[in-house]
Wavefront OBJ file of the C-alpha trace (Angstrom):
o trace
v 0.000 0.000 0.000
v 1.455 3.430 -0.939
v 1.391 6.202 1.654
v -1.283 8.792 0.939
v -0.691 12.560 0.922
v -2.145 12.999 4.397
v 0.368 10.602 5.856
v 3.234 12.282 3.990
v 2.145 15.608 5.457
v 2.015 14.092 8.922
v 5.397 12.442 8.466
v 7.041 15.722 7.454
v 5.441 17.503 10.416
v 6.847 14.856 12.734
v 10.339 15.243 11.300
v 10.215 19.019 11.637
v 8.992 18.736 15.215
v 11.529 16.096 16.213
v 14.479 18.097 14.898
v 13.762 21.328 16.811
v 17.086 22.295 18.373
v 18.499 24.845 20.720
v 19.386 28.069 18.979
v 20.103 31.640 20.055
v 19.249 34.605 17.889
v 22.920 35.136 16.979
v 26.096 33.148 17.360
v 28.874 35.703 17.656
v 32.350 34.776 18.714
v 32.552 34.486 22.502
v 35.629 36.061 24.106
v 38.188 33.607 25.414
v 37.735 33.188 29.163
v 39.337 30.753 31.593
v 37.377 27.496 31.548
v 38.239 23.978 32.582
v 36.470 20.637 32.592
v 35.543 19.451 36.076
v 33.469 16.328 36.787
v 32.403 16.200 33.155
v 31.226 19.836 33.027
v 32.945 22.997 31.832
v 33.283 25.703 34.481
v 34.931 29.045 34.965
v 38.171 28.808 36.868
v 38.785 31.225 39.668
v 36.732 32.329 42.642
v 33.359 34.048 42.448
v 32.713 37.248 44.374
v 31.076 36.457 47.749
v 27.597 37.585 48.758
v 27.713 40.734 50.908
v 24.318 41.031 52.520
v 23.045 44.236 54.104
v 19.623 44.504 55.762
v 17.298 47.520 55.970
v 13.867 47.716 57.594
v 10.869 48.568 55.426
v 8.054 50.801 56.647
v 5.624 49.787 53.867
v 4.244 46.739 55.692
v 3.296 47.024 59.366
v 2.835 44.185 61.861
v 4.250 41.644 59.444
v 3.819 37.970 60.247
v 5.526 35.981 57.445
v 7.042 36.395 53.975
v 6.552 33.936 51.105
v 8.861 34.581 48.116
v 7.470 33.337 44.812
v 9.331 30.120 43.872
v 9.321 30.940 40.122
v 9.442 34.747 39.890
v 12.475 36.231 41.693
v 11.074 39.789 41.784
v 7.811 38.675 43.410
v 7.085 37.934 47.067
v 4.036 37.932 49.345
v 3.873 39.148 52.925
v 1.149 38.355 55.418
v 0.408 41.043 57.964
v -2.172 41.690 60.616
v -4.247 43.734 58.154
v -3.999 41.457 55.089
v -1.866 40.258 52.192
v 0.858 42.300 50.457
v 2.828 41.727 47.263
v 6.039 43.081 45.740
v 7.026 42.791 42.083
v 10.342 44.660 42.235
v 12.502 42.667 44.664
v 10.981 44.211 47.794
v 11.399 47.877 46.864
v 7.649 48.559 46.853
v 4.763 46.618 48.426
v 1.073 46.736 47.476
v -1.785 45.586 49.661
v -4.078 43.117 47.868
v -7.826 43.252 48.267
v -8.675 39.583 47.758
v -8.816 38.762 51.484
v -10.610 40.701 54.224
v -8.875 39.380 57.347
v -11.485 41.061 59.514
v -13.963 38.470 58.243
v -11.722 35.529 57.391
v -9.141 35.695 60.147
v -5.395 35.953 59.635
v -3.530 34.266 56.796
v -1.358 31.493 58.195
v 0.321 30.285 55.005
v 0.637 30.927 51.256
v 1.278 28.021 48.836
v 2.045 28.195 45.114
v 0.867 25.901 42.319
v 3.879 24.296 40.558
v 2.338 24.687 37.104
v 0.604 28.055 37.309
v 2.546 31.092 38.473
v -0.657 33.021 39.297
v -2.375 30.275 41.319
v -2.190 30.670 45.114
v -3.674 28.711 48.008
v -4.137 30.405 51.385
v -4.443 28.621 54.731
v -6.529 30.717 57.107
v -6.391 30.641 60.873
v -10.169 30.410 61.258
v -11.829 30.098 57.827
v -10.370 27.054 56.051
v -8.629 27.194 52.666
v -8.916 29.944 50.054
v -7.774 29.999 46.442
v -6.684 32.794 44.101
v -6.126 32.402 40.364
v -4.893 35.963 39.775
v -1.955 36.290 42.114
v -3.973 37.337 45.157
v -6.048 40.142 43.632
v -9.212 38.129 44.277
v -9.798 34.963 46.292
v -12.554 32.504 47.116
v -13.066 29.939 49.834
v -12.684 26.367 48.554
v -12.701 24.357 51.803
v -14.072 24.652 55.318
v -15.372 22.455 58.090
v -18.762 22.576 56.411
v -17.287 21.088 53.213
v -15.239 18.305 54.807
v -12.281 19.729 56.733
v -12.065 18.522 60.358
v -11.452 22.116 61.467
v -11.601 25.637 60.075
v -8.294 26.369 61.794
v -5.485 25.727 59.300
v -1.762 26.294 59.763
v -0.537 25.233 56.311
v -1.637 24.157 52.838
v 0.542 22.552 50.152
v 0.103 21.262 46.607
v 1.320 17.658 46.781
v 4.123 17.166 44.207
v 3.535 13.410 44.036
v 0.285 13.963 42.123
v 1.197 14.265 38.409
v -1.853 16.446 37.783
v -1.185 18.630 40.848
v -4.795 18.325 41.967
v -3.954 17.022 45.453
v -3.987 19.525 48.316
v -2.671 18.772 51.805
v -3.668 20.773 54.885
v -2.196 20.780 58.389
v -4.349 21.888 61.332
v -1.843 22.111 64.185
v -3.443 21.431 67.565
v -7.006 22.004 66.336
v -7.512 18.631 64.589
v -5.752 15.326 64.044
v -4.264 14.220 60.746
v -3.581 15.712 57.339
v -6.610 16.826 55.348
v -6.250 15.551 51.800
v -8.144 16.463 48.633
v -7.484 14.768 45.305
v -9.773 17.078 43.320
v -8.415 20.556 44.044
v -10.500 21.053 47.166
v -13.887 19.689 46.105
v -13.865 16.722 48.514
v -11.702 15.880 51.530
v -10.485 12.916 53.565
v -8.051 12.507 56.479
v -4.767 10.610 56.534
v -2.302 10.051 59.428
v -5.213 10.406 61.912
v -3.077 9.528 64.939
v -0.952 12.695 64.851
v -1.317 16.433 65.231
v 0.465 17.955 62.234
v 2.272 21.256 62.770
v 4.361 21.510 59.593
v 4.500 19.909 56.145
v 7.548 19.959 53.880
v 7.066 18.426 50.441
v 9.860 17.193 48.205
v 10.632 18.392 44.703
v 8.016 17.898 41.958
v 7.280 14.229 41.203
v 8.641 13.280 44.633
v 6.295 11.422 46.973
v 8.428 12.227 50.019
v 6.856 14.238 52.807
v 8.574 15.459 55.984
v 6.395 16.352 58.954
v 6.665 18.080 62.289
v 4.047 16.248 64.311
v 3.013 14.993 67.739
v 1.182 11.731 68.623
v -2.407 12.172 69.735
v -1.605 10.451 73.059
v 1.348 12.809 73.668
v 0.354 16.111 72.046
v 3.260 18.011 73.612
v 5.894 15.516 72.382
v 6.845 16.990 69.013
v 9.017 15.065 66.605
v 10.183 14.960 62.997
v 8.688 12.260 60.772
v 9.030 11.038 57.203
v 6.217 9.795 54.992
v 7.401 7.782 51.978
v 4.105 8.234 50.178
v 0.602 9.285 51.185
v -1.268 6.576 53.043
v 1.777 4.753 54.412
v 2.918 4.891 58.016
v 5.094 7.638 59.508
v 8.747 6.939 60.243
v 10.060 8.869 63.224
v 13.384 10.599 62.591
v 13.751 12.690 65.762
v 11.650 12.873 68.911
v 11.147 15.242 71.836
v 12.436 18.306 69.988
v 10.850 21.742 69.790
v 11.169 22.572 66.097
v 11.404 26.265 65.211
v 11.939 25.957 61.438
v 12.890 23.515 58.700
v 14.117 23.658 55.108
v 14.695 21.237 52.258
v 17.917 21.632 50.287
v 17.465 22.844 46.718
v 18.474 19.485 45.291
v 15.978 17.762 47.583
v 18.574 15.432 49.089
v 18.743 16.834 52.631
v 16.203 18.098 55.143
v 17.384 20.494 57.866
v 15.644 21.231 61.155
v 16.391 23.967 63.690
v 15.218 23.675 67.290
v 14.920 25.962 70.298
v 17.345 23.950 72.451
v 18.470 20.743 70.710
v 20.611 22.229 67.957
v 20.423 21.569 64.221
v 19.672 18.262 62.490
v 20.214 17.061 58.952
v 18.082 14.196 57.583
v 19.213 12.649 54.304
v 18.971 9.475 52.223
v 15.168 9.836 52.314
v 15.281 10.122 56.087
v 17.207 6.892 56.598
v 20.138 8.791 58.119
v 20.110 11.605 60.662
v 23.104 13.784 61.520
v 23.294 16.041 64.576
v 25.140 19.192 63.508
v 25.524 20.447 67.073
v 24.961 23.982 68.404
v 23.030 22.764 71.447
v 21.329 25.181 73.841
v 21.021 27.763 71.084
v 17.585 29.088 70.131
v 17.786 28.916 66.351
v 14.822 30.737 64.868
v 15.089 30.116 61.125
v 16.797 28.055 58.412
v 16.648 28.625 54.645
v 18.421 27.493 51.460
v 19.257 29.589 48.404
v 21.509 29.426 45.373
v 25.109 30.391 45.869
v 26.972 32.149 43.038
v 26.484 29.148 40.729
v 24.046 26.298 40.275
v 26.760 23.880 41.384
v 26.348 24.869 45.007
v 23.854 26.290 47.430
v 24.086 28.189 50.692
v 22.216 27.553 53.925
v 21.223 30.582 56.010
v 20.409 30.440 59.722
v 19.201 33.066 62.169
v 19.770 33.201 65.921
v 19.478 36.729 67.324
v 21.458 36.482 70.574
v 24.857 34.939 69.815
v 25.233 34.403 66.077
v 22.810 36.757 64.336
v 22.431 35.531 60.770
v 25.084 33.235 59.313
v 25.544 31.532 55.955
v 27.310 28.264 55.201
v 28.091 26.215 52.110
v 29.679 23.294 53.995
v 27.057 22.299 56.588
v 28.354 24.676 59.269
v 32.020 23.662 59.080
v 32.542 27.366 58.386
v 30.138 30.225 59.072
v 29.882 33.520 57.206
v 28.307 36.499 59.038
v 25.294 37.765 57.073
v 23.421 39.870 59.619
v 24.607 43.393 58.880
v 21.656 45.654 59.739
v 19.405 42.802 60.946
v 17.866 42.794 64.413
v 19.852 41.126 67.188
v 18.770 41.082 70.805
v 17.197 39.085 73.608
v 13.555 39.510 72.663
v 12.274 37.766 69.537
v 8.656 36.803 68.994
v 7.869 33.213 68.142
v 7.847 32.579 64.407
v 10.684 34.917 63.386
v 11.886 33.774 59.974
v 14.174 34.596 57.055
v 13.368 33.663 53.465
v 15.255 34.005 50.161
v 13.865 34.679 46.711
v 14.226 32.304 43.764
v 17.526 33.703 42.480
v 19.168 34.352 45.859
v 19.641 38.111 45.440
v 16.961 39.252 47.908
v 16.229 38.100 51.426
v 13.214 38.916 53.567
v 12.976 38.708 57.343
v 9.874 38.956 59.526
v 11.082 39.729 63.050
v 9.028 41.277 65.862
v 6.447 42.539 63.363
v 9.053 44.365 61.257
v 9.875 43.560 57.627
v 13.586 43.578 56.783
v 14.919 43.375 53.220
v 18.420 41.987 52.633
v 20.330 43.086 49.512
v 23.676 42.100 48.024
v 25.918 45.200 48.271
v 29.088 43.802 46.694
v 30.602 46.545 44.457
v 31.000 44.004 41.632
v 28.061 41.666 41.288
v 25.454 40.092 39.076
v 22.563 41.866 40.732
v 19.862 39.547 39.428
v 19.281 36.855 36.814
v 15.796 35.956 35.586
v 14.101 33.950 32.846
v 11.025 35.009 30.909
v 8.739 33.180 30.915
v 9.830 31.802 34.300
v 7.813 28.610 33.825
v 8.243 26.091 31.013
v 5.328 23.683 30.674
v 6.106 20.448 28.841
v 4.294 17.160 28.337
v 5.883 14.107 29.882
v 5.415 11.948 26.787
v 7.800 14.005 24.704
v 10.681 12.986 26.947
v 9.810 9.304 26.972
v 12.242 7.167 25.018
v 9.506 4.518 24.775
v 7.141 6.945 23.062
v 9.709 8.047 20.499
v 10.906 4.476 19.905
v 7.297 3.417 19.361
v 6.670 6.293 16.957
v 9.859 5.564 15.010
v 9.028 1.861 14.855
v 5.544 2.537 13.515
v 6.951 4.803 10.815
v 9.405 2.089 9.776
v 6.737 -0.615 9.774
v 4.097 1.407 7.964
v 4.943 0.266 4.434
v 5.666 -3.341 5.415
v 2.494 -4.370 7.175
v -0.791 -5.424 5.621
v -2.713 -3.356 8.184
v -1.397 0.036 6.985
v -4.675 1.798 7.655
v -4.389 0.778 11.296
v -0.913 2.325 11.450
v -2.227 5.621 10.109
v -4.742 5.788 12.942
v -2.127 4.810 15.496
v 0.298 7.458 14.211
v -2.429 10.091 14.343
v -3.004 9.345 18.023
v 0.703 9.727 18.730
v 0.975 12.920 16.689
v -1.934 14.462 18.599
v -0.073 13.879 21.865
v 3.167 15.332 20.489
v 1.677 18.519 19.031
v 1.628 20.566 22.219
v 4.413 18.794 24.076
v 7.000 21.563 23.679
v 6.010 25.243 23.818
v 6.737 27.228 20.676
v 7.925 30.410 22.443
v 11.542 31.310 23.039
v 12.925 31.780 26.521
v 14.717 34.990 27.375
v 17.322 35.159 30.087
v 18.310 38.589 31.359
v 20.641 39.801 34.047
v 21.780 43.079 35.557
v 25.516 43.419 36.188
v 27.002 46.066 38.481
v 30.656 46.948 37.775
v 32.830 49.371 39.816
v 34.180 52.468 38.109
v 37.358 51.817 36.201
v 36.551 48.224 35.331
v 35.296 46.853 32.047
v 33.308 43.698 31.469
v 34.941 41.167 29.168
v 31.897 38.893 28.848
v 28.601 37.833 30.414
v 27.592 34.233 29.710
v 25.018 31.700 30.846
v 25.496 27.960 31.242
v 22.747 26.220 29.215
v 24.167 22.695 29.347
v 21.154 21.523 31.367
v 18.989 22.501 28.382
v 21.184 21.113 25.628
v 23.078 24.352 24.952
v 26.562 25.710 25.518
v 28.157 26.329 28.887
v 29.216 29.791 27.657
v 26.197 31.147 25.794
v 26.722 34.882 25.314
v 24.460 37.573 26.832
v 24.304 41.011 25.181
v 23.889 44.634 26.246
v 23.258 46.103 22.795
v 19.528 46.839 22.893
v 18.841 44.099 20.312
v 18.359 40.979 22.438
v 15.576 41.974 24.812
v 18.091 43.744 27.043
v 16.249 47.103 27.088
v 18.766 49.891 26.273
v 22.294 49.573 25.000
v 24.871 50.118 27.726
v 22.418 50.062 30.645
v 24.096 47.106 32.368
v 21.269 44.705 31.579
v 22.411 41.717 29.515
v 20.100 39.269 27.768
v 19.693 36.627 25.085
v 16.975 34.343 23.741
v 17.162 30.591 23.321
v 14.947 27.660 22.463
v 14.988 24.401 24.367
v 16.508 21.292 22.809
v 14.250 18.325 23.570
v 17.103 15.841 23.539
v 19.287 18.146 25.615
v 16.640 18.299 28.333
v 16.859 14.626 29.219
v 17.499 14.196 32.894
v 21.116 13.986 33.946
v 21.856 12.481 37.312
v 24.202 14.810 39.165
v 23.993 16.885 42.313
v 22.301 19.819 40.611
v 18.502 19.986 40.772
v 16.911 18.648 37.611
v 13.496 19.034 36.100
v 10.664 18.991 36.902
v 11.030 21.783 39.392
v 13.368 24.730 39.532
v 16.507 24.353 37.426
v 19.398 26.741 38.017
v 21.119 28.438 35.061
v 24.409 30.070 36.075
v 25.081 33.571 34.744
v 28.789 34.479 34.974
v 30.376 37.878 34.445
v 34.136 38.316 34.020
v 35.749 41.756 34.114
v 39.014 43.196 32.866
v 40.744 42.127 36.094
v 39.703 38.525 35.562
v 37.278 38.673 38.511
v 34.161 36.535 38.453
v 30.663 37.408 39.605
v 27.735 35.015 39.363
v 24.028 34.620 39.932
v 21.630 31.763 39.239
v 18.592 32.299 37.029
v 15.808 29.881 37.987
v 13.740 28.193 35.289
v 10.804 26.198 36.622
v 9.859 23.242 34.467
v 6.353 21.926 34.960
v 5.550 18.524 33.485
v 1.931 18.192 32.455
v 0.350 14.874 33.266
v -0.839 12.895 30.236
v -2.654 9.734 29.389
v -0.240 6.834 29.236
v -0.076 3.286 27.908
v 0.234 0.673 30.649
v 0.793 -2.085 28.099
v 0.982 -2.613 24.370
v 3.354 -4.695 22.294
v 6.071 -2.063 22.525
v 5.904 -1.743 26.308
v 8.174 -4.127 28.151
v 5.877 -5.485 30.823
v 5.877 -9.251 31.237
v 3.257 -11.413 32.975
v 3.992 -11.688 36.680
v 2.274 -14.214 38.959
v -1.140 -15.905 38.964
v -3.654 -17.231 41.497
v -5.798 -20.269 40.759
v -6.064 -22.035 37.406
v -5.146 -19.046 35.226
v -2.492 -18.010 32.748
v -1.514 -14.918 30.782
v 0.891 -14.730 27.882
v 1.915 -12.493 25.011
v 0.842 -13.985 21.687
v 0.719 -13.068 18.018
v -2.780 -12.560 16.682
v -2.429 -12.497 12.901
v -6.185 -12.279 12.295
v -6.701 -9.366 14.617
v -8.373 -6.115 13.650
v -7.107 -4.132 16.623
v -7.340 -0.418 15.825
v -3.978 0.269 17.484
v -1.970 -2.736 16.396
v -2.348 -5.937 14.458
v 0.399 -8.236 15.694
v 0.753 -8.989 19.408
v -1.621 -8.928 22.348
v -2.230 -10.592 25.725
v -4.083 -13.883 26.007
v -5.777 -14.532 29.360
v -7.225 -17.932 30.272
v -8.881 -19.035 33.492
v -11.254 -21.490 35.077
v -13.087 -23.604 35.893
v -12.490 -22.442 39.503
v -12.408 -18.803 40.599
v -9.179 -17.197 39.497
v -7.279 -13.924 39.341
v -4.056 -12.846 37.727
v -2.070 -9.592 38.154
v -0.187 -8.143 35.240
v 2.541 -5.503 35.483
v 5.712 -4.829 37.403
v 5.494 -3.334 40.862
v 8.976 -1.880 40.867
v 7.887 0.450 38.057
v 4.606 1.636 39.506
v 2.475 4.389 37.975
v 0.828 7.373 39.625
v -2.865 7.417 38.631
v -3.988 10.017 41.161
v -6.702 12.121 39.572
v -6.926 10.028 36.381
v -10.316 9.649 34.726
v -10.524 6.089 33.381
v -8.678 2.976 32.289
v -9.398 1.588 28.811
v -8.353 -1.496 26.877
v -9.323 -3.555 23.847
v -11.019 -6.910 24.556
v -11.823 -9.871 22.302
v -13.415 -13.096 23.634
v -12.024 -16.331 22.188
v -15.241 -18.202 21.542
v -18.082 -17.888 24.040
v -17.294 -16.571 27.503
v -18.864 -18.596 30.329
v -19.508 -16.473 33.394
v -18.269 -12.972 34.013
v -14.769 -11.546 33.994
v -13.649 -8.615 36.141
v -10.944 -5.990 36.326
v -9.101 -4.445 39.269
v -5.922 -2.637 40.290
v -3.163 -3.628 42.700
v -0.701 -1.244 44.325
v 2.974 -1.851 45.031
v 3.970 -0.127 48.295
v 7.486 -0.387 49.656
v 6.817 -0.627 53.398
v 3.527 -2.496 53.730
v 1.399 -5.174 52.084
v -0.184 -4.476 48.678
v -3.898 -3.758 48.352
v -6.129 -4.840 45.456
v -9.279 -2.929 44.588
v -12.606 -4.730 44.484
v -13.174 -6.410 41.088
v -15.343 -4.491 38.618
v -17.339 -6.606 36.103
v -16.123 -5.932 32.567
v -18.982 -7.321 30.513
v -21.584 -4.672 31.290
v -23.227 -2.214 28.944
v -21.800 0.798 30.767
v -18.220 -0.457 30.217
v -18.491 -1.709 26.631
v -18.286 1.252 24.251
v -19.290 -0.663 21.115
v -22.467 -2.342 22.383
v -23.064 -5.932 23.632
v -20.050 -8.249 23.770
v -19.563 -10.338 20.633
v -17.400 -13.432 20.291
v -14.142 -13.107 18.319
v -14.597 -9.340 17.907
v -12.423 -6.582 19.299
v -14.295 -4.060 21.448
v -13.236 -1.196 23.651
v -13.745 -1.372 27.421
v -13.774 1.847 29.470
v -13.846 1.702 33.275
v -14.077 5.020 35.187
v -11.659 5.156 38.105
v -13.667 7.331 40.505
v -15.980 4.607 41.773
v -13.266 1.963 41.679
v -10.929 3.972 43.910
v -13.487 5.700 46.124
v -14.211 2.545 48.132
v -10.736 1.015 47.802
v -9.700 1.401 51.431
v -5.900 1.467 51.745
v -5.165 1.364 48.007
v -2.335 3.762 47.039
v -3.153 5.339 43.646
v 0.312 6.892 43.411
v 1.855 3.409 43.533
v -0.302 1.477 41.067
v 1.802 -1.476 39.952
v -0.598 -4.002 38.406
v -3.856 -4.466 36.584
v -5.735 -7.556 37.740
v -8.016 -9.774 35.629
v -10.244 -12.286 37.429
v -13.082 -14.736 36.768
v -15.981 -16.157 38.755
v -15.229 -19.791 37.943
v -18.449 -20.632 36.079
v -16.557 -22.314 33.248
v -13.509 -21.959 31.027
v -12.762 -18.372 30.030
v -10.372 -17.204 27.326
v -9.979 -13.685 25.921
v -7.461 -11.338 24.323
v -6.460 -7.911 25.681
v -4.482 -5.094 24.095
v -3.665 -1.379 24.575
v -4.236 -0.995 28.312
v -4.242 2.765 28.667
v -4.958 5.173 31.540
v -6.681 8.407 30.508
v -6.172 11.624 32.421
v -9.543 13.071 31.456
v -12.656 12.427 29.411
v -11.545 14.794 26.653
v -8.404 12.763 25.886
v -10.403 9.529 25.869
v -12.999 10.898 23.453
v -10.264 12.381 21.260
v -8.540 9.023 20.908
v -11.801 7.257 20.104
v -12.620 9.888 17.499
v -9.220 9.608 15.813
v -9.323 5.817 15.764
v -12.772 5.799 14.224
v -11.703 7.930 11.235
l 1 2 3 4 5 6 7 8 9 10 11 12 13 14 15 16 17 18 19 20 21 22 23 24 25 26 27 28 29 30 31 32 33 34 35 36 37 38 39 40 41 42 43 44 45 46 47 48 49 50 51 52 53 54 55 56 57 58 59 60 61 62 63 64 65 66 67 68 69 70 71 72 73 74 75 76 77 78 79 80 81 82 83 84 85 86 87 88 89 90 91 92 93 94 95 96 97 98 99 100 101 102 103 104 105 106 107 108 109 110 111 112 113 114 115 116 117 118 119 120 121 122 123 124 125 126 127 128 129 130 131 132 133 134 135 136 137 138 139 140 141 142 143 144 145 146 147 148 149 150 151 152 153 154 155 156 157 158 159 160 161 162 163 164 165 166 167 168 169 170 171 172 173 174 175 176 177 178 179 180 181 182 183 184 185 186 187 188 189 190 191 192 193 194 195 196 197 198 199 200 201 202 203 204 205 206 207 208 209 210 211 212 213 214 215 216 217 218 219 220 221 222 223 224 225 226 227 228 229 230 231 232 233 234 235 236 237 238 239 240 241 242 243 244 245 246 247 248 249 250 251 252 253 254 255 256 257 258 259 260 261 262 263 264 265 266 267 268 269 270 271 272 273 274 275 276 277 278 279 280 281 282 283 284 285 286 287 288 289 290 291 292 293 294 295 296 297 298 299 300 301 302 303 304 305 306 307 308 309 310 311 312 313 314 315 316 317 318 319 320 321 322 323 324 325 326 327 328 329 330 331 332 333 334 335 336 337 338 339 340 341 342 343 344 345 346 347 348 349 350 351 352 353 354 355 356 357 358 359 360 361 362 363 364 365 366 367 368 369 370 371 372 373 374 375 376 377 378 379 380 381 382 383 384 385 386 387 388 389 390 391 392 393 394 395 396 397 398 399 400 401 402 403 404 405 406 407 408 409 410 411 412 413 414 415 416 417 418 419 420 421 422 423 424 425 426 427 428 429 430 431 432 433 434 435 436 437 438 439 440 441 442 443 444 445 446 447 448 449 450 451 452 453 454 455 456 457 458 459 460 461 462 463 464 465 466 467 468 469 470 471 472 473 474 475 476 477 478 479 480 481 482 483 484 485 486 487 488 489 490 491 492 493 494 495 496 497 498 499 500 501 502 503 504 505 506 507 508 509 510 511 512 513 514 515 516 517 518 519 520 521 522 523 524 525 526 527 528 529 530 531 532 533 534 535 536 537 538 539 540 541 542 543 544 545 546 547 548 549 550 551 552 553 554 555 556 557 558 559 560 561 562 563 564 565 566 567 568 569 570 571 572 573 574 575 576 577 578 579 580 581 582 583 584 585 586 587 588 589 590 591 592 593 594 595 596 597 598 599 600 601 602 603 604 605 606 607 608 609 610 611 612 613 614 615 616 617 618 619 620 621 622 623 624 625 626 627 628 629 630 631 632 633 634 635 636 637 638 639 640 641 642 643 644 645 646 647 648 649 650 651 652 653 654 655 656 657 658 659 660 661 662 663 664 665 666 667 668 669 670 671 672 673 674 675 676 677 678 679 680 681 682 683 684 685 686 687 688 689 690 691 692 693 694 695 696 697 698 699 700 701 702 703 704 705 706 707 708 709 710 711 712
């Protein structure tokens, strides 16, 4: 069969899409600067200028309580005060009161959380009115949860968007002493349940995006005054105690997500690492540490930890876990009286610090005479689809292209390729990314070059930035340097090193070198948000093998030459069972899938001859620290699950099973650790059927789109 013009058009579009590469607007010659290869990466030689922090109080926000710097936008931060919510968009120089919350009616704002995939989406934990949401950066807000809608208490101390949910629809709420457990919603606040009901939760610290780790400051319900630090491997599993009988004042996760630090009022400083398996006591006993925070150092290769203790140490910074301490408290309050909750926070690029101490807002600025004042990306958030980075998806697409002209079922391949092309179309955004930076140089010095390291995105470690008014850098000679670049899909593949990788905030090092050979650096954050997508659990190109069986049952991969499967016409699964009751799981638990928030599971089914009795479908999780749980079996052969009408022997038909009802009553099942699909029979006779294309759909729209394409 010869390819038709539509397929040729699609093929060319795929080639154009697949070959999109990193490119700047211009490629001028970059001045020679001292570089060397270290641990497989090129770096500037020499020493970067140190951070010289100076603090000044601000009179624009009175009776401040806490500051929440925006994790994606360095210039933006929010401050909660006794009279409401404030925002800055110029690194703390000016603050504007927002009108979305009337604290006289709602009570004070206890916490501000940010959505990982939407820079304007905020969630607010209120001290006496539940959870509020804002989709416009705090200008307006609405209540989305209260005791009346399912929370155990209207008193909330914290809200977080759980990074282990690929759709970011799971919210977690801590209630402090007012209620036991963590309130959990898997549908963005519409409905709520309670997990860890035996503990009072005072603080939640989530891992990086896609991480299921959760660190907690909590107290057992039988000993409410006995605070400790706990680790939760994934939601629904038991808490592991890491430290007990400590009065925690603050805690912070390192930027790479590998270490968790805790400060206490009298027990010193602790570091938890290796997913909480190891705990190190860093000392400093009998010191009332008030705050701990992490921020980028001069480059993305390292980070600095900042601690505040007002009586003996003031504020100190360290890059070596307190082996050495750098004074950072110039202009910051020191003294014997500090209200509970004093804290210091850093912005996303590490050039501004904010302190809330005794109701006063302090702003910390780098005052080094030679410095990269800031480094930012625009847009600050890159949204990509997970499928585009899957080697399996690209291998499958390439294989189908190669097989198209060889197979007798060419029309089936066209439909299959269309489905894949639809998923690839919006995987990579079509806009360029601009990186800009302001460099401050003392009189008498001249800049030799300003570069950015784009190796994490498939580019050069010395990509040039310009101050010529032609690269988005505003005016020529104004000290603002910029360039534009486009992401290389292949270059963005995860690399396992100590630097934070996507999804999450990725650091891009901007380096300036002057005529004296001195280096100044700043890290530009680029947040990469991976959109959840429908995914194939099994087809002939996915490497899952049958694993285990109960009763008289078997499952194997066979060739079905006479098949008319819309997706594929060669291999499928053959399941046989009976005459006794039987069940058989299929999958691999060590490579579990996160189906939190997914809409339905679908697969193609063809009975071999007449089916005697009913067959059912279920899911089985694969936890690491407890026994697996299997959902109750759902009958497959029902009119609501068969898309193409009544079941017919020796005919392929689509089965669609919504997940809401299946998971709602599945007590103990962990949807973020789904390892197996389970087929079972009632034992009313021999049963034999074929299965192919087991696919989980994120939403109804994607399911209907696939059905529409396949029915062309």
